[in-house]
ROFI-933162 format. One record per residue (C-alpha): residue in one letter; x, y, z. Coordinates in Angstrom, 3 decimals. Example, Ala and Ser with C-alpha at 12.3 -4.5 7.8 and 13.67 -1.06 7.14 Angstrom:
<nodes>
rest|X|Y|Z
A|12.300|-4.500|7.800
S|13.670|-1.060|7.140
</nodes>
This chain:
<nodes>
rest|X|Y|Z
M|-0.067|-0.189|-0.156
K|2.220|2.625|-1.335
L|0.205|5.243|0.709
Y|2.016|4.421|3.478
T|5.274|5.498|2.012
T|4.441|8.784|3.201
A|6.475|7.861|6.023
L|9.883|8.390|3.960
M|9.432|12.159|3.958
I|9.555|12.314|7.403
F|12.957|10.966|7.509
I|13.664|12.666|4.316
I|14.318|15.848|6.038
F|16.081|14.662|9.365
L|18.859|13.678|6.827
I|19.235|16.284|4.043
A|22.676|16.065|4.743
L|23.487|12.700|4.427
P|24.821|12.402|0.688
S|24.961|8.366|-0.900
C|28.610|7.269|-2.471
A|29.725|10.144|-5.085
S|28.352|9.394|-8.739
S|30.476|10.199|-11.721
N|28.911|12.924|-13.894
S|30.445|14.826|-16.941
E|30.676|18.387|-15.836
P|30.151|21.521|-18.635
S|33.135|21.900|-20.583
T|35.650|24.476|-18.985
T|39.303|24.563|-18.955
Q|39.265|26.258|-15.969
N|41.531|24.205|-12.859
S|38.897|22.315|-10.646
K|40.783|23.268|-7.567
P|39.504|26.154|-5.181
V|41.170|28.932|-5.572
F|41.774|29.276|-1.352
D|44.677|27.468|-0.219
R|44.012|26.359|2.974
Q|42.585|22.852|3.165
E|42.464|20.637|5.936
K|43.801|16.942|4.892
F|41.109|14.920|7.400
E|43.463|12.539|7.664
K|41.616|9.165|9.066
G|42.732|8.295|12.494
I|42.549|8.574|16.186
R|43.844|11.870|17.851
K|44.940|11.136|21.355
V|44.406|14.155|22.643
R|45.735|13.449|26.394
E|45.871|10.232|28.312
N|42.124|8.835|28.447
V|40.862|11.314|25.632
Y|40.682|10.421|21.874
C|38.790|12.150|18.826
A|38.294|10.081|15.861
V|38.808|12.338|12.650
G|38.576|11.773|8.841
Y|36.108|8.538|9.514
A|32.949|10.878|8.044
L|31.591|14.596|8.124
A|31.301|14.628|12.057
N|34.286|13.450|14.712
S|33.176|11.519|17.484
I|35.276|11.675|20.729
M|35.680|8.824|23.565
I|36.768|9.471|27.300
A|38.408|6.619|29.152
A|37.137|6.199|33.043
E|37.895|3.342|34.793
G|35.718|0.460|33.953
G|34.602|1.381|30.678
K|34.103|4.937|28.290
V|31.698|7.428|27.229
I|31.003|8.566|24.053
I|30.363|12.075|22.470
D|28.764|12.320|19.125
T|28.841|9.164|17.265
T|29.372|10.562|13.697
E|26.262|9.893|10.759
S|26.870|6.077|9.765
V|26.594|2.804|11.287
Q|29.853|1.939|9.138
A|32.073|4.819|10.095
A|30.995|3.949|13.413
S|31.641|0.654|13.826
E|35.059|1.558|12.488
I|35.783|3.679|15.263
K|34.530|1.758|17.770
E|37.067|-1.250|16.267
Q|39.647|1.546|16.835
F|38.545|2.833|20.458
D|37.978|-0.984|22.055
R|42.298|-1.734|20.637
L|42.818|1.409|23.015
V|40.560|1.200|25.576
S|39.058|-2.016|26.993
G|35.741|-2.079|28.764
P|32.189|-1.188|27.702
V|30.506|1.862|26.978
K|28.910|3.639|30.208
A|27.038|6.941|28.707
I|26.622|8.339|25.336
I|26.280|12.006|24.806
Y|25.208|14.115|22.168
T|25.979|17.607|21.547
H|23.059|17.871|19.413
T|20.569|16.303|17.389
H|21.953|16.999|13.603
P|22.051|13.654|11.721
D|25.748|13.742|11.322
H|26.342|13.736|15.567
I|23.542|10.895|15.943
L|23.252|8.721|13.532
G|26.124|5.986|14.538
A|24.684|5.540|17.705
S|23.188|2.105|17.239
V|27.042|0.783|17.054
F|27.668|2.250|20.593
Y|24.013|1.655|22.182
R|23.411|-1.230|24.550
Q|20.200|-1.450|26.440
G|20.376|0.400|29.634
I|23.129|2.675|28.660
P|22.159|6.240|29.128
I|22.488|8.799|26.199
W|22.198|12.165|27.264
A|20.945|15.532|25.457
H|19.705|18.854|26.277
E|15.376|18.528|26.951
R|14.487|20.172|23.819
S|16.450|17.118|21.569
I|13.751|14.942|21.326
R|11.319|17.777|20.042
Q|14.287|18.865|17.799
M|14.435|15.690|16.203
N|10.550|15.349|16.275
D|10.311|18.516|14.825
Q|12.743|17.359|11.747
F|10.431|14.700|10.595
S|8.753|16.979|8.069
S|6.969|17.305|4.891
L|9.762|19.534|3.426
G|12.169|16.644|3.359
P|12.081|16.335|-0.281
T|13.367|20.357|-0.803
L|15.704|19.828|1.522
R|17.292|16.293|1.067
Y|17.165|18.281|-2.574
R|18.983|21.135|-1.706
G|21.253|19.206|1.260
E|23.000|17.291|-1.590
K|23.392|19.777|-3.687
Q|25.366|22.042|-0.480
F|27.262|18.854|0.025
G|28.443|18.004|-3.668
E|26.183|14.519|-3.742
K|26.875|13.928|-7.517
L|30.162|15.757|-8.452
D|33.207|14.063|-8.891
Q|35.669|13.385|-6.121
N|38.547|15.475|-7.955
L|36.041|18.804|-7.798
K|35.812|18.359|-3.771
T|38.611|17.096|-1.517
S|36.498|17.732|1.416
N|33.068|19.719|2.750
G|35.506|22.103|4.544
I|34.566|20.763|7.988
G|35.319|17.377|7.028
P|36.136|14.663|4.262
F|32.801|14.354|3.353
L|29.147|13.087|4.439
R|29.027|9.231|4.628
L|25.627|7.347|3.968
D|24.927|3.622|5.075
Q|24.120|1.612|2.037
G|20.842|0.013|2.449
P|17.884|1.542|4.809
I|18.799|4.701|7.283
P|20.265|2.996|10.793
P|17.491|3.083|13.467
M|16.871|6.664|15.242
I|18.381|6.653|18.847
Y|16.278|8.848|21.043
P|18.050|10.282|24.101
N|16.591|8.823|27.661
H|18.205|11.034|29.531
T|17.680|15.115|29.409
F|17.945|18.126|31.020
S|18.297|22.115|30.769
G|20.480|24.609|32.531
I|23.801|22.118|33.698
T|23.629|18.824|34.812
H|26.292|15.975|35.601
F|26.966|12.708|35.869
N|30.051|10.579|36.978
V|31.695|7.849|35.325
G|34.889|6.222|36.651
G|35.789|8.927|38.749
L|35.528|11.292|36.185
T|32.719|14.759|36.253
F|31.096|15.094|33.356
E|29.112|18.331|33.445
L|26.973|19.292|30.344
H|25.744|22.647|29.958
E|22.568|24.024|27.785
A|24.493|26.183|25.187
P|22.541|27.313|22.084
G|24.207|27.921|18.814
E|24.251|25.628|15.837
T|20.568|24.251|17.119
Y|18.520|25.080|19.932
D|19.196|22.109|21.607
H|22.918|22.013|21.650
I|25.249|21.476|24.815
F|28.422|21.607|25.619
V|30.520|19.006|27.752
W|33.354|20.120|29.901
I|35.219|17.566|32.202
P|37.101|19.401|35.072
E|39.444|16.861|35.937
L|40.996|16.531|32.764
R|40.533|20.548|31.750
V|38.634|18.911|28.422
L|35.865|20.831|26.453
L|34.041|19.455|24.247
P|31.786|22.360|22.649
G|30.125|20.302|19.707
D|29.283|22.492|16.788
N|29.789|25.728|18.156
I|33.095|26.120|17.045
Y|35.494|24.634|14.477
K|38.115|25.360|12.053
A|35.980|27.671|9.807
F|33.724|30.554|9.476
P|30.173|29.051|11.536
N|27.176|28.415|9.081
L|24.907|31.251|10.925
Y|22.730|29.968|7.665
T|22.788|26.858|5.938
T|22.190|26.551|2.291
R|19.998|23.703|2.515
G|17.660|25.457|4.648
D|16.792|25.823|8.182
P|15.032|28.078|10.959
P|16.927|31.201|11.873
R|19.964|30.214|14.151
P|19.898|31.862|17.545
V|22.951|34.095|16.983
R|22.796|35.988|20.198
A|22.518|33.059|22.236
W|25.560|31.629|20.262
I|27.792|34.263|21.099
Q|26.626|33.578|25.427
S|27.667|30.194|24.690
L|30.877|30.760|23.848
D|31.587|33.191|26.605
D|30.602|30.307|29.205
M|33.229|28.116|27.810
R|35.821|30.873|27.704
A|34.860|30.746|31.221
L|36.316|27.805|31.948
R|39.745|27.878|30.317
P|39.955|24.935|29.339
E|43.147|23.221|28.249
Y|41.899|21.069|25.539
L|39.096|21.980|23.395
I|37.729|18.830|21.191
P|35.440|20.132|18.802
S|32.932|17.836|17.102
H|34.575|19.162|13.406
T|37.878|19.519|12.479
E|41.159|18.687|14.780
P|41.522|19.074|18.669
I|43.734|22.272|20.224
T|45.774|21.701|22.938
G|46.841|24.904|25.466
E|45.174|27.096|27.524
A|46.665|30.289|26.013
Q|45.805|29.314|22.253
I|42.221|27.911|22.792
Q|41.343|31.147|24.691
E|42.438|33.227|21.475
I|40.433|31.217|19.535
M|37.634|31.222|20.928
T|38.075|34.894|21.572
A|38.355|35.545|17.945
Y|35.504|33.207|17.002
R|32.819|34.964|19.268
D|34.055|38.300|18.142
A|33.293|37.706|14.799
I|29.975|36.303|15.688
E|29.473|39.205|17.440
Y|30.760|41.712|15.167
V|28.364|40.662|12.359
H|25.550|40.385|14.467
D|25.369|43.949|15.709
S|26.498|44.911|12.518
V|23.144|43.958|11.263
I|21.184|45.368|14.227
R|23.217|48.874|13.802
L|22.423|48.700|10.223
A|18.844|48.121|10.375
N|18.529|51.108|12.705
E|19.717|53.058|10.113
G|17.139|51.375|7.440
K|19.542|50.044|5.783
S|18.591|46.953|3.710
P|20.168|43.309|3.461
D|21.420|44.087|0.226
D|22.920|47.304|1.641
M|24.408|45.068|4.646
T|25.759|42.442|3.188
E|27.908|44.990|1.116
E|29.118|47.084|4.275
I|29.536|44.355|6.555
K|33.273|43.051|6.561
L|34.893|41.220|9.589
P|37.598|43.645|10.422
L|41.057|42.576|9.053
H|42.289|40.772|12.464
L|39.249|38.505|12.525
R|38.973|38.038|8.329
D|42.546|36.689|8.189
H|42.282|34.545|11.424
P|42.677|30.885|10.759
Y|39.535|29.974|12.277
L|37.461|32.472|11.016
Q|38.147|31.103|6.892
E|34.819|31.527|5.177
I|34.838|27.950|3.972
Y|31.725|26.728|5.295
G|29.902|29.676|6.576
K|29.829|32.910|5.247
V|29.541|36.638|6.485
T|27.071|37.737|3.591
W|24.714|34.254|4.210
S|25.188|35.361|8.097
V|23.661|38.973|7.247
R|20.688|37.925|5.546
G|20.256|35.090|8.041
I|20.496|37.416|10.859
Y|17.976|39.776|9.549
D|15.206|37.779|8.649
G|15.722|36.217|11.757
Y|15.012|39.392|13.300
L|12.894|41.203|10.701
G|11.520|38.854|8.427
W|11.405|38.714|4.458
F|10.213|42.225|4.388
D|13.344|44.740|3.284
G|11.504|47.868|4.064
N|11.210|48.953|0.283
P|7.516|48.834|-0.599
S|7.683|48.328|-3.931
N|9.021|44.970|-2.563
L|5.474|44.301|-0.586
N|3.463|43.353|-4.328
R|6.053|42.535|-6.416
L|5.439|41.629|-9.752
H|6.468|37.800|-10.629
P|10.323|37.723|-12.218
R|8.004|36.196|-15.425
E|6.250|39.273|-15.895
S|9.231|41.462|-14.934
A|11.209|39.767|-17.188
S|8.354|40.006|-20.431
R|8.759|43.861|-19.410
M|12.751|43.945|-19.278
I|13.862|42.257|-21.733
P|12.193|44.387|-25.014
L|13.552|47.639|-22.573
M|17.043|45.673|-23.027
G|16.751|45.337|-26.978
G|15.807|41.946|-27.119
R|16.973|38.577|-26.369
E|19.612|38.121|-28.916
K|20.808|41.368|-27.351
I|20.917|39.932|-24.174
L|22.429|37.099|-25.320
K|25.540|39.020|-26.295
E|25.910|41.177|-23.554
I|26.335|37.674|-21.728
Q|29.022|36.595|-24.088
S|30.621|40.169|-23.772
A|30.390|39.707|-19.805
F|32.017|36.620|-19.728
D|35.002|37.858|-22.119
R|35.145|40.377|-19.541
K|35.222|38.049|-16.666
D|32.415|39.443|-14.993
I|30.575|35.556|-14.496
Q|28.196|36.993|-11.847
W|26.162|39.478|-13.896
A|26.484|36.723|-16.691
A|24.603|34.421|-14.411
E|21.657|37.468|-13.194
L|21.590|38.044|-17.310
S|20.606|34.766|-17.953
D|18.257|34.862|-14.808
I|16.328|37.232|-16.528
L|16.074|34.933|-19.634
L|15.290|31.729|-17.992
S|12.284|33.807|-15.942
Q|10.588|34.480|-18.724
N|11.179|31.079|-20.655
Q|12.912|28.613|-18.217
N|13.552|26.249|-21.037
D|15.600|28.604|-23.014
H|18.482|26.333|-24.274
D|20.840|29.374|-24.592
A|20.221|30.784|-21.545
R|20.628|27.518|-19.855
E|24.096|26.679|-21.363
A|25.089|30.370|-20.065
K|23.687|30.282|-16.764
S|25.407|26.720|-16.440
K|28.702|28.014|-18.188
A|28.874|31.129|-15.403
L|27.803|28.483|-12.168
W|30.505|26.185|-12.947
Q|32.979|29.197|-13.304
L|31.843|30.919|-10.161
G|31.796|27.411|-8.588
L|35.416|26.646|-9.511
Q|36.335|30.337|-8.090
D|34.790|30.155|-4.833
S|36.603|28.998|-1.471
N|33.431|28.484|0.726
W|32.733|24.774|-0.072
N|29.235|24.453|-0.040
A|28.747|27.705|-2.117
R|31.286|25.650|-4.693
C|29.401|22.328|-4.228
F|26.133|23.998|-4.799
M|27.055|26.033|-7.610
L|28.291|23.337|-9.403
S|25.794|20.628|-8.920
S|23.444|23.207|-10.356
A|25.599|23.658|-13.535
L|25.513|20.471|-13.784
E|21.432|20.442|-13.750
L|20.695|22.605|-15.948
K|22.721|20.621|-18.338
G|20.758|17.589|-17.704
Q|23.629|16.086|-16.415
Y|22.601|15.966|-12.665
Q|19.994|12.979|-11.802
K|18.559|13.747|-7.790
S|19.243|10.693|-5.723
P|16.505|8.064|-5.129
K|14.446|7.613|-1.549
L|16.058|7.168|1.412
K|15.634|3.737|2.442
I|13.591|3.086|5.983
N|12.717|-0.362|7.358
K|10.963|-0.590|10.507
D|14.417|-0.540|12.811
T|14.480|2.862|11.230
I|11.303|4.572|12.603
R|11.054|1.821|15.788
D|10.701|4.545|18.370
V|9.873|7.438|16.142
P|6.168|8.549|17.710
I|2.858|7.879|16.053
E|1.675|11.307|16.268
I|4.781|12.218|13.733
I|4.099|10.027|11.180
I|-0.164|10.709|11.345
K|0.427|14.867|11.589
S|1.966|14.564|8.324
F|-1.065|13.505|6.005
P|-2.674|16.940|6.078
E|0.507|18.164|4.434
R|0.214|15.661|1.794
L|-3.240|16.502|1.064
K|-3.280|17.092|-3.271
P|-5.899|20.609|-3.478
E|-6.673|19.719|-6.731
K|-7.603|16.378|-6.275
T|-9.500|17.107|-2.669
A|-11.164|20.421|-3.361
D|-14.578|19.238|-3.102
V|-14.184|15.968|-0.652
T|-15.422|15.325|2.731
M|-14.052|12.389|4.473
T|-13.297|10.807|7.543
I|-10.450|8.268|8.440
G|-9.663|6.966|11.715
F|-6.791|5.197|13.376
E|-6.790|2.729|16.630
F|-3.766|1.717|17.869
T|-4.315|-1.585|20.160
D|-1.169|-1.881|21.301
T|-1.310|1.996|22.782
G|-4.600|2.906|23.182
K|-3.993|5.663|20.708
Y|-6.615|6.954|18.449
F|-6.500|9.741|15.676
T|-9.222|10.583|13.546
F|-8.026|12.633|10.049
K|-10.120|14.763|8.579
I|-10.294|15.486|5.160
R|-12.363|19.101|4.038
K|-12.672|20.423|0.810
G|-8.573|20.264|0.722
I|-7.997|21.082|3.983
G|-6.388|18.482|6.278
E|-7.008|18.279|10.044
I|-5.671|15.891|12.661
N|-6.892|15.005|16.456
T|-6.420|13.021|18.864
L|-10.417|11.841|19.156
Q|-11.847|7.889|18.312
A|-13.518|9.001|14.840
T|-17.118|9.000|14.830
E|-18.479|6.584|11.669
P|-15.540|7.005|9.655
D|-15.226|6.746|5.920
L|-12.079|4.645|6.418
K|-10.428|2.992|9.284
F|-7.547|1.110|10.432
V|-7.153|-0.700|13.352
C|-3.938|-2.078|14.387
A|-0.806|-2.189|16.920
E|1.441|0.334|16.207
T|4.713|-1.740|15.477
H|2.402|-3.350|12.400
F|1.649|0.125|11.138
K|4.978|0.911|11.095
E|5.808|-2.251|9.403
L|3.337|-1.356|6.988
L|4.618|1.842|6.206
T|8.214|0.719|5.471
G|7.034|-2.327|3.146
D|8.146|-4.668|5.647
L|4.609|-5.923|6.183
S|2.868|-6.284|2.900
P|-1.019|-5.136|2.819
V|-2.318|-8.477|1.593
T|-0.470|-9.982|4.700
A|-1.561|-7.423|6.378
I|-5.132|-8.536|6.203
A|-4.735|-11.758|5.618
S|-3.338|-12.401|8.727
K|-5.572|-10.055|10.604
K|-2.198|-7.523|12.184
I|-4.233|-4.754|10.072
N|-7.863|-4.606|10.128
I|-8.937|-1.866|7.657
T|-12.979|-1.047|7.437
G|-14.862|1.517|5.114
G|-14.132|-0.596|1.386
L|-11.364|-1.041|-1.622
K|-13.558|2.157|-2.925
N|-12.468|4.382|0.150
L|-9.170|2.722|0.306
I|-8.129|3.764|-3.220
A|-9.371|7.309|-2.833
F|-7.562|8.017|0.345
K|-4.450|6.723|-1.224
S|-4.974|8.750|-4.629
Y|-5.666|12.150|-2.113
L|-1.850|12.231|-0.705
I|1.088|13.703|-2.277
A|4.015|10.914|-2.896
P|7.058|11.717|-1.050
</nodes>
């Protein structure tokens, strides 16, 4: 029953940043060197870094690091990477270095590259620590925006690019997706807010609430060792205060405070969850101070210029890091960018409207282009100007002129070729890995040399612990308005193992979910949650489900087929 494959979409957003192995694509013709113009590239050589006695960091196995703290009788794991395969390799190396069981797992935050390897380290009864927002954050990420965010994410991380075009992803070697189904989602079973601590083998693990990269972010302080684990609140690159794959505004002001809280501890060892560990109190203090100052400078500049009536476009031209920060090795724009951060901060405070009333009811770009093109002398003249821009090496202008033609006609072959060429050249010149990968991927797409990744695979183990509410609540967002404009229908769900009820009402193109038992539904499903999830993933076929009486469906085949047709496939 392919209707139930709607469950796939709830995981796609959670895994947008997890590309599969890079596929081979022929690039648009270019004679330019494919190496980035920015020289400082981390090697991310795969291996276990011994930071100090009993403290180890696995670098280069996946995008994110995994960290082991050895204590009497076992070890504590901080972050687990995004891959079961990577986590398995790391665990093998950790076990060679330190005997004894895993005593606890800590998530610095719940981005997938930090938690999807957890099943390798987890055993029943092991505490998994995270901020109290983490469960909600994990559930919020199960969204119908999954297809868009997956598509944008694979471009950001260059999933389809040949390896010679991306020697790293800026803060790690590459994102790593396991072949086969997505790993089980292992939820934290110990959560907190503010500050808490636990002890293992004579070591104190202080967990501090530290919003920044995410709202559920924490940092870990081990006072006996003077070891600080900042997660993604600091790494060797200008931070991603806004991410091109799409994300709600990040709490930039709180991020600054989190860095101040870390500085106050004066650690001797700093082990980020991306890039290399750092040793030495003085060096760490200097790096953290520069990092927070850069974020503070961009944040405060946006506030100041907004109060002066400046637009985001004005701000991206005016706001530049001071020279001493611009040249700092931990603030190179190879992952985040100042200009992106400016727009993200502005939007987080003031939203999309830039204060120009002409933008309140802007013409659609197609309509605007249809009026501008004749004023500019027509299509052929614009194409000539595009070529002239290439000759002058004014590549950004060539791309923007191409957009005018494409706004009027998306199938304009010459404009597509021109934009592809422009994006390819811009991408090769860009030192920011996210920008580089996004532009090169888009250039391939314009030439028809880019194929979207297949749907991510899930099985019953993947969604075993995902709340059934999260699955059910996705249905209204999947309704096809053109198919349901005149439809009124009630669908009931009764889960016999948990006693939960849900009613899904379709009301002329609108979907509504409530937790009441359905009264006289047109279609009803009665089963255990586990069997419903097996049906969603294909581990249980509809025929077997009904024949074995694991799932009871009432309401008739006609209503069942209709319901299926009303939902957009993920």
